[in-house]
C-alpha positions in Angstrom: -30.5 -14.6 19.7 -27.9 -12.4 18.0 -24.4 -13.8 18.0 -21.9 -11.3 19.4 -18.7 -11.0 17.3 -15.6 -12.4 18.8 -12.8 -9.9 19.5 -9.1 -10.6 19.8 -6.3 -8.6 21.4 -3.0 -9.1 19.5 0.0 -7.9 21.5 3.4 -7.6 19.7 6.6 -7.2 21.7 9.6 -5.9 19.8 12.6 -3.6 20.3 12.8 0.0 19.5 15.7 -0.5 17.2 13.9 -3.2 15.1 13.4 -2.2 11.5 11.6 -3.3 8.4 11.2 -1.8 5.0 13.6 1.0 5.7 11.7 2.3 8.8 11.2 1.5 12.4 9.3 -1.8 12.7 6.6 -0.3 15.0 5.9 2.4 12.5 5.8 0.0 9.6 3.3 -2.2 11.4 1.2 0.7 12.5 0.9 1.9 8.9 0.2 -1.7 7.7 -2.6 -2.1 10.3 -4.2 1.2 9.2 -3.9 0.3 5.5 -5.5 -3.1 6.2 -8.5 -1.4 7.9 -8.0 -2.6 11.4 -10.1 -0.8 14.0 -7.1 0.7 15.8 -3.7 0.1 17.2 -1.6 1.6 20.0 2.2 1.7 20.3 3.6 1.7 23.8 7.2 2.5 24.6 8.5 0.7 27.7 10.8 2.3 30.3 12.5 -1.0 31.0 12.3 -4.7 30.1 14.0 -7.8 29.0 13.3 -10.7 26.6 14.7 -14.1 25.7 18.3 -12.8 26.0 17.7 -11.7 29.6 19.5 -8.5 28.8 17.7 -5.6 30.6 17.0 -2.6 28.4 16.4 0.5 30.5 15.9 4.3 30.4 18.0 4.6 33.6 20.7 7.3 33.1 23.6 5.0 34.0 22.6 2.3 31.5 20.7 4.2 28.8 19.5 1.8 26.1 18.9 2.5 22.5 16.7 -0.5 22.2 13.8 0.1 24.7 10.9 -2.3 24.6 7.9 -1.5 22.3 4.5 -3.1 22.6 1.9 -2.8 19.9 -1.7 -3.6 20.8 -4.3 -4.3 18.2 -8.0 -5.2 18.9 -10.4 -6.2 16.2 -12.7 -9.0 15.2 -11.2 -12.5 15.1 -11.4 -12.7 11.3 -9.4 -9.5 10.8 -6.8 -10.5 13.4 -6.4 -13.9 11.7 -5.8 -12.1 8.3 -3.3 -9.7 9.8 -1.3 -12.5 11.5 -0.6 -14.1 8.1 0.8 -10.7 7.0 3.2 -10.5 10.0 5.2 -13.5 8.9 8.7 -12.6 7.9 8.4 -9.1 9.3 9.2 -9.7 12.9 12.5 -11.5 13.3 13.0 -11.2 17.1 10.0 -10.6 19.4 7.0 -12.1 20.9 3.3 -12.1 19.8 0.5 -13.0 22.1 -3.2 -13.1 21.5 -6.2 -13.4 23.8 -10.0 -13.2 23.5 -11.4 -9.9 24.9 -14.8 -8.5 25.6 -15.3 -5.2 23.8 -17.5 -3.1 26.1 -17.9 -0.1 23.7 -16.7 0.6 20.2 -18.0 3.4 18.0 -16.1 5.0 15.2 -16.5 8.6 14.2 -18.3 7.6 11.0 -21.1 5.8 12.9 
């Protein structure tokens, strides 16, 4: 019986104003994930949210925030996610990282 690879969803919650290496943190991370050969990543910009400080960041006209929530989702094999987690150390100063096992239903790259 063939063992199916284990896949992990890594979800990174940061703020839009977070920076690293002279650029927005989400952009830095996206480029790092690409350079490390991860299967793919998606950056999502939230319209509203709050974190540990309980301050609500919102797109509402009356309280327009310059620090909207950003969520970066990365799914890949467990081994690659473990490798990338080590490289995240020291890059995310304020934020939250979660991970969970996921079942990948279909994945095919253009090269296949």
